[in-house]
N, C-alpha and C positions, 0 to 999 in steps of 0.2 A: 517405283516398282524394284528399282535395283538394290533396294534393302532385303528382298526377298532371294537375291541370287546367291547362289553357294558355289559358283565356279571356284575351282581351285581348292575346294575344301574335302576332307575326308572325313566320313561319318561311318562309325561303327554301330551295328544294329545287330542285338542280340535277338535269337528266335526269329530271324529273318528269312525261313524258309517257306512259311504258310501264313495263312490269316494276317492278323495286324501288322506283324513284322514285314511281311512280304510287301504290303502296300505301304508302309512306311519307307521302306527301304526304293521302292519306285518314285516316291513321291520325292525324297531326297535326290534321287539320281535325274528327276524331271528338273529339278531346280539347278541342276549343274554339279553335284557332288558325286565324287568317287565312292563307292560305297564296299565297306568289309562287311562282307555276308558271313554271320556266326549261326551255327546250328549244329545238328547231330544228323541230318538226313543228306548224305551225299548226293543223291539222286536229285531231291527237291532242291539243292542247292545248285545244281546244274541249271535247272529251269530258270531260275532267279537270275543266274549269270547271263545267259543267252537273253532275258528279258532287258536287263538293263544294258547288254551290250547293244541291243537294237537301238537303244537311246544313245548311243555314243559315248558311253560312260566305262572307265576301268572299274574293274571289281577284283576283289580277294576274296576267296572263300577260307574260313579256317574252321574246322571241325573241332569243337572242345566242348568240355563239361564246364559251364561257367561258375559252378560250384566249387570248383579245385582252383586255388590261387594260382598254383603254377600253371594252370593250363589258360587263366585270364592273363598272366604275365606273356604267356606266348603268343595271345592273339595280339596285344600291344606290339610285341618285338616284332612279329612279321607285319604289321600295319605299318611301323615306322620304317622298316627296311624297304617296303614298298613305296610308301607314299611320301616318307619324310618326317610326319607327323599326322597326330589325329586331333581334329577340331571338335568333333561331334560325337557324342555317346548316347545313343538310345537304348535304353534298359527296358525291352520289351518282353523277353523271355518269362513266362509264366505257365502256372497250372492250377487246376481246381479241383475239390473233391465235395461230390455233393452228399451230405451225410448228416443226420440230425447229430447234435453234440455229444449226446449219450453212445453214440454209436462209433464216432471216430476213434481210430486206434493211434497209439503213441507213434507208429510209423507211418500212418497217413497225415498226422498234424506234422510230423518233422518233414515229410516229402514236400508238403506246401511251402513250410517256411524255408525249407533249404533252397528251393527255386524262386520264390517271391521275395524273399527278404535277403538271406545270406549271400546268394550269388548276386544280386543287385547290389549289396553292400561291397562286396569285393570287387565287382568291375568298377564301383565309382571310386574305390580308395585307388585302385590301380589305375584308373586313367586320370583320376583327380590328381593322382601326383603329377603325372605326366602334363596335364595341362596347367596346374600351378605353377610348375616349374618354367612354363614358356610364357604364363602371364595372360593365358587365353585359352577358353574353350567353354563348351557348352554341352550338357548333360540335362537330357529329356528322360524322366522315368514315366514308365507307365503305371499310373494308379488306377483307379475305378471308383463308380458310384457305389461299390460295395464297402468303400472305406466311411461312406456318410449315411447309408441306409441298411436296414437287413433285407436282404432278398427272399422272395416269396414265390411260389409255395415252397420251392425246395430250400433245405437249410445247408449253409455252406460257412460254419464259424471260423476255420483254419483260413479259407480265403479272404474273408471279412477282416479279420484280424491282420493278415499278412498286409493288405492291400492300405489300412490304416496306417500302419508301419511304414511303408513307402511314402505317403503323404507327409507324414512327420518328418522321416529322414531327409525328404526332399527339403524341407525348411531349415533343417539343422545344418545341411552341407552349405546350403545357399547364405546362410549369415555366415558361416565361416570362410568361404572362399569367395564371396563378392570382392574384399579386398585385394584378392590374388588375380582377379580378373577373369574368375569363371562364374558363369551364371547355371544354375540349378533349378529346373522346373518340372511340373508335371503334368500329364495329361490323364484327365479322368474319364475314360469313357462310360455311355450306357450301355444298353443291350445292341451289340452288334452281330451281324450273322457271320460266326466262324465255327470251326469245330467245337470249340468251348463253349460255346452259347447256342443252344438246339432252340433256335426263336423260332422256328417253323412248327415245332410239337404243340399239339392243341391244349394240352394241360397248362402251357405258360403264357397263352394268348392273353386270358383275363388279366393277368397280373403284370406282364411283361410289356405288354402292348397298349391294350386298353387304358392301363392307369397313366399313360405318358401323354401329354398334352398333344404332341404331334400324332400319337395312335398309330406307330410304326416303328420298326428297328432300321438300323442304318447298315449299310455297308462298309468295310473296311476302307474302301478310296475315299469315303466322304471325311476321313480323319486326316488323310493326306495334306491337306491344305494347312491343318492346325499344327503338324508335327514341322512343315517347313516354317511355318510363323514362329514357333518356340525354338527352332535350330538356328534360325537367320537373324540379320541385324534390324529386322523388323520388330523384333522383341526386345530390343536393347537394353530398355529400362525396367525389365520384367524379370525377377528372380524370386524365388520362394514361393511361387504362386501355382495352384492347382487349377487347371483350365478344364470345366466341366462340360463335355460334351455329349448331352443325352435326351435330347428331344424334349427337354423340359422336364423329365420325370422327377427330379428331385426338388420342384418348385412347389409340389404337394406336401 
């Protein structure tokens, strides 16, 4: 079990103030890591700070726009100043627009790509440079089963395309950085109860829930152990992989 221990390590989690990101931050803290909370909501960040402090973990909150390279560089600088180095990056921040393809505007397409792909790329490059320079590090990108299937009954072409890009970028970075001591993997969740996925709404029940072998959705805390696995030495021989956790949804 010591291979799951993250004591003494520092994890940066983007989008850590709510939903999956908050659950990921807590899981990593429970495993012993100090957490850099990245988000844009100061009040929500304070709630996460208090939650993690109760676990005895040190935290640092950085409010930033992760689509701006200078602000991401600022996150790294503050993290290094506080903790000395960064061991783990969880690229979790994301957004989604439900809209048929013919109705998606250029601004909506760019909004999704900016948050889900561009920001992830910038953070990976900035922190990847730090990690490869140290000869060790671990990046976990949050993808989605939407990279593998087309969700229904709602249409979300921009989101689906963005998550497919995340999965392929994960493999590309893993191939380049493995010889430099940095692992890069992705987690692909299925339907999880968050603000971004209205799993309780009746119109989605037939397709989102009944079509899954387990016939239920998950809660964010159910993904916490998977994040710890990917971020820890328990997955030391794993890079370039996409770990699917979806209640069996994609087996059909």
